[in-house]
GUKOL-682611 format. One record per residue (C-alpha): chain; x, y, z. Coordinates in pm, whole numbers, always signed. Example, Ala and Ser with C-alpha at 12.3 -4.5 7.8 and 13.67 -1.06 7.14 Angstrom:
<sites>
<site voza="A" east="+1230" north="-450" up="+780"/>
<site voza="A" east="+1367" north="-106" up="+714"/>
</sites>
This chain:
<sites>
<site voza="A" east="+3279" north="-4052" up="+2516"/>
<site voza="A" east="+3532" north="-4292" up="+2362"/>
<site voza="A" east="+3595" north="-4335" up="+1989"/>
<site voza="A" east="+3401" north="-4662" up="+1971"/>
<site voza="A" east="+3097" north="-4502" up="+2128"/>
<site voza="A" east="+3115" north="-4217" up="+1877"/>
<site voza="A" east="+3129" north="-4468" up="+1593"/>
<site voza="A" east="+2830" north="-4661" up="+1731"/>
<site voza="A" east="+2625" north="-4344" up="+1764"/>
<site voza="A" east="+2723" north="-4221" up="+1417"/>
<site voza="A" east="+2612" north="-4537" up="+1239"/>
<site voza="A" east="+2304" north="-4606" up="+1449"/>
<site voza="A" east="+1976" north="-4633" up="+1266"/>
<site voza="A" east="+1895" north="-4778" up="+927"/>
<site voza="A" east="+1966" north="-4710" up="+562"/>
<site voza="A" east="+1708" north="-4518" up="+363"/>
<site voza="A" east="+1502" north="-4766" up="+164"/>
<site voza="A" east="+1469" north="-4722" up="-213"/>
<site voza="A" east="+1149" north="-4566" up="-341"/>
<site voza="A" east="+1200" north="-4676" up="-703"/>
<site voza="A" east="+1337" north="-4994" up="-862"/>
<site voza="A" east="+1676" north="-5018" up="-1029"/>
<site voza="A" east="+1671" north="-4865" up="-1377"/>
<site voza="A" east="+1883" north="-5085" up="-1607"/>
<site voza="A" east="+1860" north="-4845" up="-1903"/>
<site voza="A" east="+1967" north="-4525" up="-1726"/>
<site voza="A" east="+2191" north="-4312" up="-1949"/>
<site voza="A" east="+2369" north="-4000" up="-1817"/>
<site voza="A" east="+2388" north="-3844" up="-2166"/>
<site voza="A" east="+2009" north="-3863" up="-2201"/>
<site voza="A" east="+1862" north="-3816" up="-1854"/>
<site voza="A" east="+1881" north="-3471" up="-1693"/>
<site voza="A" east="+1939" north="-3630" up="-1349"/>
<site voza="A" east="+2024" north="-3979" up="-1217"/>
<site voza="A" east="+1670" north="-3998" up="-1080"/>
<site voza="A" east="+1562" north="-4011" up="-717"/>
<site voza="A" east="+1559" north="-4301" up="-473"/>
<site voza="A" east="+1645" north="-4576" up="-722"/>
<site voza="A" east="+1765" north="-4907" up="-587"/>
<site voza="A" east="+2113" north="-5047" up="-639"/>
<site voza="A" east="+2220" north="-5232" up="-952"/>
<site voza="A" east="+2220" north="-5611" up="-885"/>
<site voza="A" east="+2596" north="-5642" up="-858"/>
<site voza="A" east="+2806" north="-5902" up="-679"/>
<site voza="A" east="+2926" north="-5626" up="-449"/>
<site voza="A" east="+2576" north="-5532" up="-334"/>
<site voza="A" east="+2464" north="-5894" up="-320"/>
<site voza="A" east="+2745" north="-5994" up="-83"/>
<site voza="A" east="+2824" north="-5679" up="+119"/>
<site voza="A" east="+2551" north="-5721" up="+379"/>
<site voza="A" east="+2291" north="-5465" up="+474"/>
<site voza="A" east="+2375" north="-5105" up="+371"/>
<site voza="A" east="+2479" north="-4891" up="+668"/>
<site voza="A" east="+2265" north="-4616" up="+815"/>
<site voza="A" east="+2258" north="-4276" up="+649"/>
<site voza="A" east="+2103" north="-3940" up="+740"/>
<site voza="A" east="+1790" north="-3965" up="+528"/>
<site voza="A" east="+1678" north="-3733" up="+248"/>
<site voza="A" east="+1691" north="-3356" up="+272"/>
<site voza="A" east="+1354" north="-3251" up="+415"/>
<site voza="A" east="+1389" north="-2872" up="+452"/>
<site voza="A" east="+1611" north="-2579" up="+354"/>
<site voza="A" east="+1951" north="-2588" up="+526"/>
<site voza="A" east="+2273" north="-2388" up="+537"/>
<site voza="A" east="+2604" north="-2576" up="+518"/>
<site voza="A" east="+2969" north="-2491" up="+484"/>
<site voza="A" east="+3047" north="-2761" up="+225"/>
<site voza="A" east="+2814" north="-2967" up="+7"/>
<site voza="A" east="+2949" north="-3273" up="-172"/>
<site voza="A" east="+2743" north="-3401" up="-467"/>
<site voza="A" east="+2779" north="-3778" up="-499"/>
<site voza="A" east="+2824" north="-4036" up="-222"/>
<site voza="A" east="+3060" north="-4277" up="-395"/>
<site voza="A" east="+3427" north="-4341" up="-324"/>
<site voza="A" east="+3530" north="-3984" up="-412"/>
<site voza="A" east="+3252" north="-3802" up="-230"/>
<site voza="A" east="+3293" north="-4007" up="+87"/>
<site voza="A" east="+3673" north="-3990" up="+93"/>
<site voza="A" east="+3653" north="-3614" up="+38"/>
<site voza="A" east="+3425" north="-3592" up="+341"/>
<site voza="A" east="+3665" north="-3811" up="+541"/>
<site voza="A" east="+3969" north="-3598" up="+453"/>
<site voza="A" east="+3781" north="-3271" up="+514"/>
<site voza="A" east="+3697" north="-3389" up="+865"/>
<site voza="A" east="+4031" north="-3548" up="+949"/>
<site voza="A" east="+4268" north="-3286" up="+812"/>
<site voza="A" east="+4066" north="-2964" up="+826"/>
<site voza="A" east="+3790" north="-3011" up="+1082"/>
<site voza="A" east="+3520" north="-2948" up="+818"/>
<site voza="A" east="+3200" north="-3155" up="+842"/>
<site voza="A" east="+3060" north="-3190" up="+491"/>
<site voza="A" east="+2702" north="-3251" up="+379"/>
<site voza="A" east="+2693" north="-3522" up="+111"/>
<site voza="A" east="+2401" north="-3524" up="-135"/>
<site voza="A" east="+2312" north="-3843" up="-321"/>
<site voza="A" east="+2041" north="-3880" up="-585"/>
<site voza="A" east="+1961" north="-4244" up="-513"/>
<site voza="A" east="+2110" north="-4482" up="-253"/>
<site voza="A" east="+2449" north="-4430" up="-90"/>
<site voza="A" east="+2736" north="-4529" up="-323"/>
<site voza="A" east="+2477" north="-4611" up="-589"/>
<site voza="A" east="+2685" north="-4534" up="-900"/>
<site voza="A" east="+3038" north="-4625" up="-1010"/>
<site voza="A" east="+3149" north="-4726" up="-662"/>
<site voza="A" east="+2932" north="-5038" up="-648"/>
<site voza="A" east="+2953" north="-5132" up="-1019"/>
<site voza="A" east="+3329" north="-5143" up="-1084"/>
<site voza="A" east="+3575" north="-5435" up="-1099"/>
<site voza="A" east="+3726" north="-5378" up="-756"/>
<site voza="A" east="+4079" north="-5331" up="-891"/>
<site voza="A" east="+4299" north="-5074" up="-716"/>
<site voza="A" east="+4594" north="-5007" up="-947"/>
<site voza="A" east="+4878" north="-4757" up="-922"/>
<site voza="A" east="+4736" north="-4542" up="-1201"/>
<site voza="A" east="+4548" north="-4220" up="-1266"/>
<site voza="A" east="+4350" north="-4201" up="-1591"/>
<site voza="A" east="+4413" north="-4415" up="-1897"/>
<site voza="A" east="+4757" north="-4307" up="-2016"/>
<site voza="A" east="+5081" north="-4498" up="-1960"/>
<site voza="A" east="+5392" north="-4341" up="-1805"/>
<site voza="A" east="+5555" north="-4315" up="-2147"/>
<site voza="A" east="+5253" north="-4118" up="-2270"/>
<site voza="A" east="+5282" north="-3887" up="-1969"/>
<site voza="A" east="+5635" north="-3799" up="-2077"/>
<site voza="A" east="+5519" north="-3729" up="-2433"/>
<site voza="A" east="+5234" north="-3507" up="-2317"/>
<site voza="A" east="+5371" north="-3332" up="-2008"/>
<site voza="A" east="+5749" north="-3374" up="-2016"/>
<site voza="A" east="+5970" north="-3586" up="-1793"/>
<site voza="A" east="+5962" north="-3371" up="-1478"/>
<site voza="A" east="+5582" north="-3359" up="-1467"/>
<site voza="A" east="+5559" north="-3731" up="-1551"/>
<site voza="A" east="+5786" north="-3815" up="-1258"/>
<site voza="A" east="+5571" north="-3599" up="-1032"/>
<site voza="A" east="+5254" north="-3770" up="-1156"/>
<site voza="A" east="+5411" north="-4107" up="-1078"/>
<site voza="A" east="+5492" north="-3989" up="-725"/>
<site voza="A" east="+5131" north="-3875" up="-694"/>
<site voza="A" east="+5009" north="-4225" up="-786"/>
<site voza="A" east="+5250" north="-4396" up="-546"/>
<site voza="A" east="+5140" north="-4156" up="-271"/>
<site voza="A" east="+4781" north="-4232" up="-371"/>
<site voza="A" east="+4838" north="-4604" up="-310"/>
<site voza="A" east="+4962" north="-4521" up="+39"/>
<site voza="A" east="+4658" north="-4298" up="+96"/>
<site voza="A" east="+4433" north="-4581" up="-18"/>
<site voza="A" east="+4605" north="-4841" up="+200"/>
<site voza="A" east="+4574" north="-4611" up="+500"/>
<site voza="A" east="+4201" north="-4555" up="+443"/>
<site voza="A" east="+4117" north="-4923" up="+405"/>
<site voza="A" east="+4338" north="-5045" up="+691"/>
<site voza="A" east="+4041" north="-5065" up="+930"/>
<site voza="A" east="+3774" north="-5152" up="+669"/>
<site voza="A" east="+3693" north="-5519" up="+612"/>
<site voza="A" east="+3688" north="-5509" up="+231"/>
<site voza="A" east="+3852" north="-5846" up="+148"/>
<site voza="A" east="+4183" north="-5702" up="+19"/>
<site voza="A" east="+4389" north="-5911" up="-224"/>
<site voza="A" east="+4731" north="-5740" up="-239"/>
<site voza="A" east="+5041" north="-5830" up="-436"/>
<site voza="A" east="+5046" north="-5623" up="-754"/>
<site voza="A" east="+4899" north="-5604" up="-1102"/>
<site voza="A" east="+4958" north="-5849" up="-1388"/>
<site voza="A" east="+4928" north="-5686" up="-1732"/>
<site voza="A" east="+4883" north="-5972" up="-1978"/>
<site voza="A" east="+4992" north="-5941" up="-2344"/>
<site voza="A" east="+4707" north="-6087" up="-2550"/>
<site voza="A" east="+4912" north="-6103" up="-2872"/>
<site voza="A" east="+5286" north="-6169" up="-2932"/>
<site voza="A" east="+5326" north="-5830" up="-3103"/>
<site voza="A" east="+5247" north="-5660" up="-2771"/>
<site voza="A" east="+5547" north="-5803" up="-2586"/>
<site voza="A" east="+5810" north="-5560" up="-2726"/>
<site voza="A" east="+5582" north="-5273" up="-2619"/>
<site voza="A" east="+5555" north="-5412" up="-2266"/>
<site voza="A" east="+5930" north="-5474" up="-2248"/>
<site voza="A" east="+5998" north="-5113" up="-2345"/>
<site voza="A" east="+5747" north="-4981" up="-2091"/>
<site voza="A" east="+5885" north="-5204" up="-1814"/>
<site voza="A" east="+6239" north="-5082" up="-1884"/>
<site voza="A" east="+6117" north="-4721" up="-1862"/>
<site voza="A" east="+5936" north="-4793" up="-1535"/>
<site voza="A" east="+6243" north="-4953" up="-1379"/>
<site voza="A" east="+6509" north="-4712" up="-1500"/>
<site voza="A" east="+6329" north="-4377" up="-1513"/>
<site voza="A" east="+6052" north="-4412" up="-1255"/>
<site voza="A" east="+6237" north="-4652" up="-1021"/>
<site voza="A" east="+5927" north="-4870" up="-1021"/>
<site voza="A" east="+6009" north="-5241" up="-1019"/>
<site voza="A" east="+5812" north="-5368" up="-1319"/>
<site voza="A" east="+5906" north="-5717" up="-1434"/>
<site voza="A" east="+5854" north="-5904" up="-1761"/>
<site voza="A" east="+5743" north="-6269" up="-1778"/>
<site voza="A" east="+5733" north="-6486" up="-2089"/>
<site voza="A" east="+5425" north="-6685" up="-2186"/>
<site voza="A" east="+5541" north="-7007" up="-2023"/>
<site voza="A" east="+5609" north="-6835" up="-1691"/>
<site voza="A" east="+5270" north="-6663" up="-1693"/>
<site voza="A" east="+5084" north="-6987" up="-1762"/>
<site voza="A" east="+5291" north="-7208" up="-1531"/>
<site voza="A" east="+5323" north="-6974" up="-1235"/>
<site voza="A" east="+5046" north="-6715" up="-1257"/>
<site voza="A" east="+4737" north="-6776" up="-1468"/>
<site voza="A" east="+4636" north="-7020" up="-1741"/>
<site voza="A" east="+4481" north="-6758" up="-1968"/>
<site voza="A" east="+4506" north="-6928" up="-2310"/>
<site voza="A" east="+4563" north="-6589" up="-2475"/>
<site voza="A" east="+4860" north="-6496" up="-2256"/>
<site voza="A" east="+5173" north="-6432" up="-2466"/>
<site voza="A" east="+5366" north="-6293" up="-2170"/>
<site voza="A" east="+5301" north="-6018" up="-1917"/>
<site voza="A" east="+5433" north="-5719" up="-1728"/>
<site voza="A" east="+5401" north="-5731" up="-1350"/>
<site voza="A" east="+5370" north="-5412" up="-1146"/>
<site voza="A" east="+5447" north="-5427" up="-774"/>
<site voza="A" east="+5144" north="-5222" up="-669"/>
<site voza="A" east="+4788" north="-5344" up="-702"/>
<site voza="A" east="+4512" north="-5454" up="-464"/>
<site voza="A" east="+4181" north="-5624" up="-529"/>
<site voza="A" east="+3899" north="-5518" up="-298"/>
<site voza="A" east="+3528" north="-5584" up="-237"/>
<site voza="A" east="+3378" north="-5264" up="-374"/>
<site voza="A" east="+3053" north="-5284" up="-179"/>
<site voza="A" east="+3221" north="-5346" up="+155"/>
<site voza="A" east="+3466" north="-5065" up="+84"/>
<site voza="A" east="+3188" north="-4819" up="-5"/>
<site voza="A" east="+2992" north="-4910" up="+306"/>
<site voza="A" east="+3309" north="-4880" up="+515"/>
<site voza="A" east="+3375" north="-4532" up="+378"/>
<site voza="A" east="+3016" north="-4436" up="+458"/>
<site voza="A" east="+3049" north="-4548" up="+820"/>
<site voza="A" east="+3383" north="-4372" up="+856"/>
<site voza="A" east="+3259" north="-4042" up="+706"/>
<site voza="A" east="+2954" north="-4032" up="+934"/>
<site voza="A" east="+3159" north="-4125" up="+1239"/>
<site voza="A" east="+3372" north="-3818" up="+1166"/>
<site voza="A" east="+3067" north="-3591" up="+1156"/>
<site voza="A" east="+2975" north="-3580" up="+787"/>
<site voza="A" east="+2608" north="-3623" up="+696"/>
<site voza="A" east="+2500" north="-3832" up="+396"/>
<site voza="A" east="+2159" north="-3769" up="+240"/>
<site voza="A" east="+2027" north="-4019" up="-19"/>
<site voza="A" east="+1721" north="-3957" up="-239"/>
<site voza="A" east="+1835" north="-3595" up="-265"/>
<site voza="A" east="+1931" north="-3523" up="-627"/>
<site voza="A" east="+2042" north="-3173" up="-719"/>
<site voza="A" east="+1768" north="-3062" up="-958"/>
<site voza="A" east="+1863" north="-2696" up="-983"/>
<site voza="A" east="+2168" north="-2484" up="-906"/>
<site voza="A" east="+2203" north="-2109" up="-869"/>
<site voza="A" east="+2492" north="-1909" up="-728"/>
<site voza="A" east="+2417" north="-1572" up="-571"/>
<site voza="A" east="+2645" north="-1362" up="-359"/>
<site voza="A" east="+2898" north="-1640" up="-330"/>
<site voza="A" east="+2641" north="-1888" up="-197"/>
<site voza="A" east="+2533" north="-2195" up="-396"/>
<site voza="A" east="+2162" north="-2276" up="-387"/>
<site voza="A" east="+2126" north="-2646" up="-458"/>
<site voza="A" east="+1764" north="-2740" up="-513"/>
<site voza="A" east="+1665" north="-3091" up="-402"/>
<site voza="A" east="+1313" north="-3240" up="-389"/>
<site voza="A" east="+1299" north="-3187" up="-12"/>
<site voza="A" east="+1456" north="-2845" up="+21"/>
<site voza="A" east="+1731" north="-2606" up="-85"/>
<site voza="A" east="+2084" north="-2664" up="+42"/>
<site voza="A" east="+2265" north="-2333" up="+70"/>
<site voza="A" east="+2639" north="-2406" up="+57"/>
<site voza="A" east="+2947" north="-2187" up="+76"/>
<site voza="A" east="+3146" north="-2441" up="-127"/>
<site voza="A" east="+3054" north="-2737" up="-348"/>
<site voza="A" east="+3256" north="-3044" up="-446"/>
<site voza="A" east="+3133" north="-3246" up="-745"/>
<site voza="A" east="+3204" north="-3620" up="-721"/>
<site voza="A" east="+2951" north="-3774" up="-959"/>
<site voza="A" east="+3181" north="-3988" up="-1178"/>
<site voza="A" east="+3024" north="-4164" up="-1476"/>
<site voza="A" east="+2680" north="-4058" up="-1354"/>
<site voza="A" east="+2747" north="-3687" up="-1409"/>
<site voza="A" east="+2457" north="-3521" up="-1589"/>
<site voza="A" east="+2527" north="-3261" up="-1855"/>
<site voza="A" east="+2256" north="-3057" up="-1681"/>
<site voza="A" east="+2415" north="-3050" up="-1335"/>
<site voza="A" east="+2629" north="-2739" up="-1393"/>
<site voza="A" east="+2736" north="-2542" up="-1700"/>
<site voza="A" east="+3102" north="-2613" up="-1621"/>
<site voza="A" east="+3053" north="-2987" up="-1680"/>
<site voza="A" east="+2851" north="-2985" up="-2001"/>
<site voza="A" east="+3019" north="-3204" up="-2267"/>
<site voza="A" east="+3340" north="-3238" up="-2064"/>
<site voza="A" east="+3298" north="-3610" up="-1996"/>
<site voza="A" east="+3199" north="-3909" up="-2205"/>
<site voza="A" east="+3044" north="-4188" up="-1999"/>
<site voza="A" east="+3138" north="-4535" up="-2125"/>
<site voza="A" east="+2959" north="-4858" up="-2027"/>
<site voza="A" east="+3148" north="-5154" up="-1883"/>
<site voza="A" east="+3001" north="-5501" up="-1827"/>
<site voza="A" east="+3099" north="-5739" up="-1549"/>
<site voza="A" east="+3011" north="-6099" up="-1460"/>
<site voza="A" east="+3089" north="-6321" up="-1161"/>
<site voza="A" east="+3070" north="-6701" up="-1173"/>
<site voza="A" east="+2947" north="-6938" up="-906"/>
<site voza="A" east="+3224" north="-7050" up="-668"/>
<site voza="A" east="+3466" north="-7267" up="-864"/>
<site voza="A" east="+3576" north="-7611" up="-753"/>
<site voza="A" east="+3940" north="-7687" up="-675"/>
<site voza="A" east="+3953" north="-7889" up="-996"/>
<site voza="A" east="+3820" north="-7598" up="-1203"/>
<site voza="A" east="+4067" north="-7358" up="-1044"/>
<site voza="A" east="+4351" north="-7596" up="-1128"/>
<site voza="A" east="+4224" north="-7649" up="-1485"/>
<site voza="A" east="+4220" north="-7271" up="-1537"/>
<site voza="A" east="+4565" north="-7226" up="-1386"/>
<site voza="A" east="+4433" north="-6967" up="-1141"/>
<site voza="A" east="+4744" north="-6953" up="-924"/>
<site voza="A" east="+4718" north="-6588" up="-820"/>
<site voza="A" east="+4451" north="-6366" up="-669"/>
<site voza="A" east="+4621" north="-6050" up="-789"/>
<site voza="A" east="+4436" north="-5807" up="-1015"/>
<site voza="A" east="+4481" north="-5874" up="-1387"/>
<site voza="A" east="+4410" north="-5683" up="-1707"/>
<site voza="A" east="+4492" north="-5766" up="-2068"/>
<site voza="A" east="+4644" north="-5532" up="-2324"/>
<site voza="A" east="+4344" north="-5477" up="-2549"/>
<site voza="A" east="+4227" north="-5120" up="-2592"/>
<site voza="A" east="+3884" north="-5268" up="-2512"/>
<site voza="A" east="+4052" north="-5444" up="-2224"/>
<site voza="A" east="+3942" north="-5722" up="-1995"/>
<site voza="A" east="+3993" north="-5701" up="-1619"/>
<site voza="A" east="+3967" north="-6017" up="-1413"/>
<site voza="A" east="+4075" north="-6207" up="-1101"/>
<site voza="A" east="+3998" north="-6500" up="-871"/>
<site voza="A" east="+3791" north="-6371" up="-581"/>
<site voza="A" east="+3836" north="-6469" up="-213"/>
<site voza="A" east="+3531" north="-6697" up="-235"/>
<site voza="A" east="+3680" north="-6875" up="-542"/>
<site voza="A" east="+3455" north="-6709" up="-798"/>
<site voza="A" east="+3600" north="-6566" up="-1119"/>
<site voza="A" east="+3512" north="-6204" up="-1190"/>
<site voza="A" east="+3570" north="-6062" up="-1538"/>
<site voza="A" east="+3467" north="-5740" up="-1707"/>
<site voza="A" east="+3511" north="-5547" up="-2031"/>
<site voza="A" east="+3345" north="-5282" up="-2244"/>
<site voza="A" east="+2971" north="-5301" up="-2313"/>
<site voza="A" east="+2695" north="-5130" up="-2511"/>
<site voza="A" east="+2714" north="-4773" up="-2637"/>
<site voza="A" east="+2386" north="-4647" up="-2490"/>
<site voza="A" east="+2186" north="-4711" up="-2177"/>
<site voza="A" east="+1892" north="-4818" up="-2393"/>
<site voza="A" east="+2100" north="-5102" up="-2539"/>
<site voza="A" east="+2275" north="-5204" up="-2216"/>
<site voza="A" east="+2017" north="-5462" up="-2098"/>
<site voza="A" east="+2045" north="-5664" up="-2421"/>
<site voza="A" east="+2172" north="-6016" up="-2348"/>
<site voza="A" east="+2422" north="-6002" up="-2635"/>
<site voza="A" east="+2667" north="-5801" up="-2423"/>
<site voza="A" east="+2659" north="-6050" up="-2136"/>
<site voza="A" east="+2691" north="-6337" up="-2385"/>
<site voza="A" east="+2989" north="-6169" up="-2552"/>
<site voza="A" east="+3164" north="-6137" up="-2217"/>
<site voza="A" east="+3088" north="-6500" up="-2131"/>
<site voza="A" east="+3238" north="-6603" up="-2466"/>
<site voza="A" east="+3549" north="-6397" up="-2386"/>
<site voza="A" east="+3580" north="-6573" up="-2049"/>
<site voza="A" east="+3541" north="-6917" up="-2208"/>
<site voza="A" east="+3803" north="-6833" up="-2471"/>
<site voza="A" east="+4051" north="-6740" up="-2201"/>
<site voza="A" east="+3952" north="-7029" up="-1972"/>
<site voza="A" east="+3798" north="-7317" up="-2176"/>
<site voza="A" east="+3746" north="-7523" up="-1859"/>
<site voza="A" east="+3473" north="-7274" up="-1760"/>
<site voza="A" east="+3256" north="-7334" up="-2066"/>
<site voza="A" east="+2896" north="-7345" up="-1948"/>
<site voza="A" east="+2977" north="-7245" up="-1590"/>
<site voza="A" east="+2691" north="-7082" up="-1401"/>
<site voza="A" east="+2698" north="-6702" up="-1390"/>
<site voza="A" east="+2563" north="-6577" up="-1057"/>
<site voza="A" east="+2597" north="-6201" up="-1113"/>
<site voza="A" east="+2588" north="-5983" up="-1425"/>
<site voza="A" east="+2575" north="-5604" up="-1437"/>
<site voza="A" east="+2699" north="-5294" up="-1616"/>
<site voza="A" east="+2795" north="-4945" up="-1512"/>
<site voza="A" east="+2913" north="-4611" up="-1646"/>
<site voza="A" east="+3281" north="-4512" up="-1642"/>
<site voza="A" east="+3374" north="-4141" up="-1645"/>
<site voza="A" east="+3619" north="-4090" up="-1932"/>
<site voza="A" east="+3768" north="-3746" up="-1990"/>
<site voza="A" east="+3838" north="-3631" up="-2344"/>
<site voza="A" east="+4214" north="-3647" up="-2297"/>
<site voza="A" east="+4206" north="-3968" up="-2087"/>
<site voza="A" east="+4334" north="-3801" up="-1767"/>
<site voza="A" east="+4139" north="-3699" up="-1455"/>
<site voza="A" east="+4101" north="-3351" up="-1312"/>
<site voza="A" east="+4080" north="-3242" up="-950"/>
<site voza="A" east="+4030" north="-2872" up="-1005"/>
<site voza="A" east="+3866" north="-2541" up="-923"/>
<site voza="A" east="+3755" north="-2428" up="-1272"/>
<site voza="A" east="+3682" north="-2067" up="-1182"/>
<site voza="A" east="+3888" north="-1899" up="-906"/>
<site voza="A" east="+3599" north="-1661" up="-844"/>
<site voza="A" east="+3361" north="-1947" up="-756"/>
<site voza="A" east="+3391" north="-2199" up="-473"/>
<site voza="A" east="+3310" north="-2493" up="-701"/>
<site voza="A" east="+3548" north="-2787" up="-727"/>
<site voza="A" east="+3537" north="-3127" up="-895"/>
<site voza="A" east="+3719" north="-3460" up="-906"/>
<site voza="A" east="+3624" north="-3648" up="-1223"/>
<site voza="A" east="+3751" north="-3839" up="-1525"/>
<site voza="A" east="+3931" north="-4142" up="-1382"/>
<site voza="A" east="+3869" north="-4350" up="-1696"/>
<site voza="A" east="+3824" north="-4676" up="-1507"/>
<site voza="A" east="+4110" north="-4628" up="-1259"/>
<site voza="A" east="+3910" north="-4474" up="-979"/>
<site voza="A" east="+3910" north="-4749" up="-716"/>
<site voza="A" east="+4250" north="-4643" up="-584"/>
<site voza="A" east="+4283" north="-4291" up="-719"/>
<site voza="A" east="+3945" north="-4180" up="-583"/>
<site voza="A" east="+4101" north="-4197" up="-235"/>
<site voza="A" east="+4380" north="-3963" up="-342"/>
<site voza="A" east="+4138" north="-3747" up="-540"/>
<site voza="A" east="+3926" north="-3712" up="-228"/>
<site voza="A" east="+4237" north="-3600" up="-40"/>
<site voza="A" east="+4321" north="-3345" up="-310"/>
<site voza="A" east="+3962" north="-3222" up="-346"/>
<site voza="A" east="+3949" north="-3165" up="+30"/>
<site voza="A" east="+4272" north="-2969" up="-6"/>
<site voza="A" east="+4111" north="-2746" up="-269"/>
<site voza="A" east="+3794" north="-2694" up="-64"/>
<site voza="A" east="+3996" north="-2609" up="+248"/>
<site voza="A" east="+4176" north="-2332" up="+60"/>
<site voza="A" east="+4507" north="-2512" up="+8"/>
<site voza="A" east="+4478" north="-2555" up="-368"/>
<site voza="A" east="+4772" north="-2327" up="-439"/>
<site voza="A" east="+4996" north="-2618" up="-339"/>
<site voza="A" east="+4858" north="-2838" up="-620"/>
<site voza="A" east="+5072" north="-2782" up="-929"/>
<site voza="A" east="+5042" north="-3097" up="-1142"/>
<site voza="A" east="+4862" north="-3067" up="-1479"/>
<site voza="A" east="+4564" north="-3268" up="-1351"/>
<site voza="A" east="+4514" north="-3006" up="-1078"/>
<site voza="A" east="+4576" north="-2687" up="-1276"/>
<site voza="A" east="+4354" north="-2732" up="-1582"/>
<site voza="A" east="+3986" north="-2789" up="-1654"/>
<site voza="A" east="+3841" north="-3106" up="-1794"/>
<site voza="A" east="+3887" north="-3042" up="-2166"/>
<site voza="A" east="+3628" north="-3025" up="-2438"/>
<site voza="A" east="+3664" north="-3276" up="-2724"/>
<site voza="A" east="+3985" north="-3234" up="-2923"/>
<site voza="A" east="+4056" north="-3428" up="-3244"/>
<site voza="A" east="+4435" north="-3425" up="-3204"/>
<site voza="A" east="+4414" north="-3559" up="-2851"/>
<site voza="A" east="+4161" north="-3821" up="-2963"/>
<site voza="A" east="+4416" north="-3956" up="-3211"/>
<site voza="A" east="+4699" north="-3948" up="-2956"/>
<site voza="A" east="+4513" north="-4103" up="-2664"/>
<site voza="A" east="+4236" north="-4302" up="-2836"/>
<site voza="A" east="+3962" north="-4100" up="-2665"/>
<site voza="A" east="+3607" north="-4142" up="-2797"/>
<site voza="A" east="+3466" north="-3800" up="-2731"/>
<site voza="A" east="+3502" north="-3594" up="-3054"/>
<site voza="A" east="+3247" north="-3805" up="-3240"/>
<site voza="A" east="+3038" north="-3880" up="-2934"/>
<site voza="A" east="+2833" north="-4192" up="-2982"/>
<site voza="A" east="+2833" north="-4211" up="-3357"/>
<site voza="A" east="+3209" north="-4199" up="-3349"/>
<site voza="A" east="+3220" north="-4435" up="-3051"/>
<site voza="A" east="+3049" north="-4708" up="-3254"/>
<site voza="A" east="+3300" north="-4664" up="-3535"/>
<site voza="A" east="+3596" north="-4656" up="-3298"/>
<site voza="A" east="+3481" north="-4967" up="-3108"/>
<site voza="A" east="+3483" north="-5157" up="-3436"/>
<site voza="A" east="+3827" north="-5021" up="-3522"/>
<site voza="A" east="+3969" north="-5100" up="-3179"/>
<site voza="A" east="+3821" north="-5451" up="-3190"/>
<site voza="A" east="+3982" north="-5510" up="-3529"/>
<site voza="A" east="+4315" north="-5375" up="-3407"/>
<site voza="A" east="+4298" north="-5569" up="-3079"/>
<site voza="A" east="+4233" north="-5904" up="-3250"/>
<site voza="A" east="+4476" north="-5885" up="-3541"/>
<site voza="A" east="+4780" north="-6118" up="-3507"/>
</sites>
């Protein structure tokens, strides 16, 4: 049988239908599980990706597997892909709701050459120069991994780099120093543009006081990418089971007993890929090691040529501004503007219209020509932030075959592909080759010193998060 026939057979059938509606107030710090069988959030990505691909249906009886992956988003699916391609291991992927239901279909679709929330200069401060250089090589290699994975997936790529826009004049010296470090120390061709160049040649953001341009960066259609990963994983022999949340977990005699509503999955190894939707109740190793943060996103109707010109939208590259509570935005292939930023503190508050209205006001401040433009899509989603702002792809206990890839802090579109590669490496028994700090240490518990250094929210949890949001907003907006 040829490869095309294998692919057709693997994706034959239909996607499992939702059994429950989308829950707009879901909160991973409150709910013990992400639920079961919930429908997708009403995102632009889901609304324009086409019908979800076939899956393997819920778990219906007890089964024995070599490897179970919890979470069917970018990380879980790329882990399954790498396990099959590099090691001949066919994983069983467990998903609580619909395939790629969480972060992977609620993000901004920006693939940047980054891992976590810290800048290269902060890597040097924390880890030393040698480790920082190695982390940079890991990110560059991750971009190549990502490009290779998406080469045969129709996910509307918008390549060209990343424009990092200074939103206040006082930020420009900081960007100039960082760009110099990137060029001279990391051999990464970052360039600085003044305000006039940004507005005349790149984007008419009224707040732009200059920018740093990085050579690596790709915008993608997150829904099409997730569905492409799903097809690819199943074509390689992985099985993907939606409506199968892990509701209990015991480990006996080296075997993990994962209880789902339809049966127990007995696995010799488990990879955890649950992102911002990781429950504190999933496993003792994960309790209080992540702080999920909400991010809002909106997408306009398709803009006219006149509106695009009035906004100075001369690039389709991915863009972020330099606020701590940053905005991420770009012109989409169908001429819509997508923009996102931070949102409510709790899931209970997330549906309130004030957060959408605040983001619309931010968009109109940056692009006055869009005042009153129709918003076709509005959603929010949870971002997995670690307490030191860096991810971990790690085996926390060498005596247990449990591994996780978590804590991307909003930079998971690209790095999830590399994290899947590294997690597969761990699961296949090759973890001794992984020596970077993000591979050799656990996700940390809250730490006050690291909170001050990296602006993490975790030590005060949500009470502190409210205070810090106000402080960051004040700091971001001062002249």
